[in-house]
C-alpha positions as CSV (number, residue, x, y, z in Angstrom):
1,M,-26.7,-46.3,141.8
2,T,-23.0,-46.6,142.6
3,T,-21.3,-49.9,142.1
4,T,-17.9,-50.9,143.4
5,L,-16.1,-52.4,140.4
6,I,-14.7,-55.8,141.3
7,T,-11.5,-56.3,139.4
8,F,-8.9,-59.1,139.6
9,Q,-5.3,-58.7,138.2
10,L,-4.0,-61.4,136.0
11,S,-0.4,-61.8,134.8
12,V,-1.5,-60.7,131.4
13,G,-4.5,-58.3,131.8
14,R,-7.3,-58.5,134.3
15,L,-10.8,-59.7,135.0
16,R,-13.4,-57.0,135.4
17,P,-17.1,-56.3,135.0
18,W,-18.4,-55.8,131.4
19,R,-18.9,-52.1,130.4
20,E,-20.0,-49.9,127.6
21,G,-17.3,-49.7,125.0
22,D,-16.6,-53.5,125.1
23,E,-19.0,-54.3,122.2
24,E,-16.6,-53.9,119.3
25,S,-13.8,-56.1,120.8
26,L,-16.4,-58.6,122.1
27,S,-18.0,-59.1,118.7
28,H,-14.6,-59.3,117.0
29,H,-13.1,-61.9,119.4
30,A,-16.3,-63.9,120.1
31,S,-17.2,-64.4,116.5
32,N,-15.1,-67.5,115.9
33,R,-16.3,-70.9,114.9
34,R,-13.6,-72.7,116.9
35,I,-14.9,-71.0,120.1
36,W,-18.6,-71.7,119.2
37,N,-17.8,-75.4,118.6
38,N,-17.0,-75.7,122.3
39,V,-19.8,-73.7,123.9
40,R,-23.6,-74.0,124.2
41,D,-25.7,-72.9,121.3
42,F,-27.1,-69.9,123.1
43,F,-23.6,-68.3,122.5
44,P,-24.3,-66.8,119.0
45,Y,-22.3,-67.5,115.9
46,P,-21.6,-65.3,114.1
47,Y,-21.4,-63.0,117.1
48,T,-22.7,-59.7,115.8
49,P,-22.3,-56.2,117.3
50,R,-26.0,-56.4,118.2
51,D,-25.3,-59.6,120.2
52,A,-22.4,-57.8,121.9
53,H,-24.5,-54.8,122.8
54,S,-27.2,-57.0,124.3
55,W,-24.6,-59.0,126.4
56,V,-22.9,-55.8,127.7
57,R,-26.2,-54.2,128.5
58,S,-27.4,-57.2,130.4
59,N,-24.1,-57.6,132.4
60,K,-22.9,-54.1,133.2
61,S,-24.9,-53.1,136.2
62,Y,-24.5,-55.9,138.8
63,Q,-23.0,-55.0,142.1
64,Q,-21.9,-58.6,142.4
65,P,-21.2,-59.6,138.9
66,N,-21.6,-63.1,137.7
67,N,-19.7,-62.5,134.4
68,F,-16.3,-61.0,134.1
69,A,-14.7,-59.7,131.0
70,I,-11.1,-60.9,130.4
71,E,-9.3,-57.7,129.4
72,V,-5.9,-57.9,127.7
73,D,-4.3,-54.8,126.2
74,G,-7.4,-52.8,126.8
75,Q,-9.7,-55.2,124.9
76,A,-12.4,-57.5,126.2
77,V,-11.1,-60.9,124.8
78,G,-13.1,-63.4,126.8
79,N,-15.5,-64.1,129.7
80,V,-15.6,-66.2,132.9
81,G,-19.0,-66.4,134.4
82,F,-21.3,-68.6,136.5
83,T,-25.0,-69.3,137.1
84,V,-26.4,-70.3,140.4
85,K,-29.0,-73.0,139.9
86,D,-32.4,-73.2,141.5
87,D,-34.9,-75.5,143.2
88,I,-33.2,-78.6,144.6
89,Y,-29.9,-77.5,142.9
90,R,-29.9,-74.1,144.6
91,Y,-26.5,-74.6,146.2
92,N,-24.9,-75.5,142.9
93,A,-23.4,-73.1,140.4
94,E,-22.2,-73.8,136.9
95,I,-19.0,-72.0,135.8
96,G,-18.3,-71.4,132.1
97,Y,-15.8,-69.5,130.1
98,W,-14.4,-68.7,126.7
99,L,-11.3,-66.9,125.4
100,S,-10.4,-65.4,122.0
101,E,-8.3,-67.8,120.0
102,D,-5.7,-65.1,119.7
103,Y,-4.9,-65.7,123.4
104,W,-5.1,-69.5,123.6
105,G,-2.2,-71.3,125.2
106,R,-1.0,-68.3,127.3
107,G,-2.2,-69.6,130.7
108,I,-4.9,-66.9,131.0
109,M,-7.7,-69.3,131.8
110,S,-5.5,-71.4,134.1
111,E,-5.2,-68.2,136.1
112,A,-8.7,-66.8,135.7
113,V,-10.7,-69.9,136.6
114,P,-9.2,-70.3,140.1
115,I,-9.8,-66.6,140.8
116,V,-13.4,-66.8,139.9
117,T,-13.8,-70.1,141.8
118,N,-12.5,-68.3,144.9
119,Y,-14.8,-65.3,144.2
120,I,-17.9,-67.7,144.0
121,F,-17.1,-69.7,147.2
122,Q,-16.4,-66.5,149.1
123,N,-19.4,-64.5,148.0
124,F,-22.2,-66.9,147.3
125,Q,-24.0,-69.7,149.2
126,V,-22.7,-72.4,146.9
127,N,-21.8,-75.9,148.0
128,R,-20.9,-77.4,144.6
129,L,-19.3,-75.6,141.6
130,F,-19.3,-77.5,138.3
131,A,-18.5,-77.2,134.7
132,C,-19.6,-79.1,131.6
133,V,-17.1,-79.6,128.9
134,L,-17.8,-81.1,125.4
135,E,-15.7,-84.0,124.3
136,G,-12.5,-83.0,122.5
137,N,-12.0,-79.8,124.4
138,V,-8.9,-81.1,126.2
139,G,-7.6,-77.6,127.0
140,S,-10.7,-76.7,129.0
141,M,-10.4,-80.1,130.8
142,R,-6.8,-79.3,131.8
143,V,-7.8,-75.8,133.0
144,L,-10.4,-77.3,135.4
145,E,-8.1,-80.1,136.6
146,S,-5.3,-77.6,137.3
147,A,-7.8,-75.4,139.2
148,G,-8.7,-78.4,141.5
149,Y,-11.9,-79.6,139.9
150,R,-12.5,-83.3,139.9
151,H,-13.7,-85.2,136.8
152,E,-17.0,-86.5,138.1
153,A,-18.8,-88.0,135.2
154,V,-19.2,-88.5,131.5
155,H,-22.7,-88.0,130.1
156,R,-22.4,-90.2,127.1
157,K,-23.6,-88.6,123.8
158,A,-25.7,-86.1,125.9
159,A,-25.0,-83.0,123.9
160,V,-25.6,-82.2,120.2
161,K,-23.3,-79.8,118.5
162,N,-22.9,-79.4,114.7
163,N,-25.4,-82.2,114.3
164,Q,-23.2,-84.6,116.2
165,Y,-23.8,-86.3,119.5
166,L,-21.0,-85.5,121.9
167,D,-20.0,-86.8,125.3
168,E,-20.3,-84.1,128.0
169,H,-17.6,-84.3,130.8
170,I,-18.6,-83.0,134.2
171,F,-16.0,-81.4,136.5
172,A,-16.9,-80.2,140.0
173,M,-15.5,-78.8,143.2
174,L,-17.3,-79.0,146.6
175,R,-17.0,-76.2,149.2
176,A,-15.2,-78.7,151.5
177,E,-12.6,-79.4,148.8
178,Y,-12.2,-75.7,148.2
179,L,-11.7,-75.1,151.9
180,E,-9.1,-77.8,152.1
181,R,-7.0,-76.2,149.3
């Protein structure tokens, strides 16, 4: 099977599909408690080479990928991805992302999220794209707001992380809002 590799240039690095050889940098950059504190528990901590191998294997063969490695200086240092929902939410997709702490504050996510947002609305039958952000993750909230997402709601104490109840902030963009931009 031949796949066309979808790649997007960033000011620093690029977004590209995951591939064999990413496992070492993935486990190195993802195994960080400060990252894990802001993501769902299915994201492993510590992030082992075995976890990295499983992630790469499950993501490397899609013709239309739904997860993109963030590559900087030849290393996979983060991910931007999305999941299209089902049943009555089938025209919704949830976007999520993480970035190695070594690259925080460089504007990488502020550039990557709008690119993937554009990719989703252009290639998938999605009417609403949303993100869930745990309280305290102000950087992620700023990324979404700068990308044109609207703060829709706060689900009070809806999430549990590190044995603490946390507010979950919901940000969303509708297709009509995307088309207006």
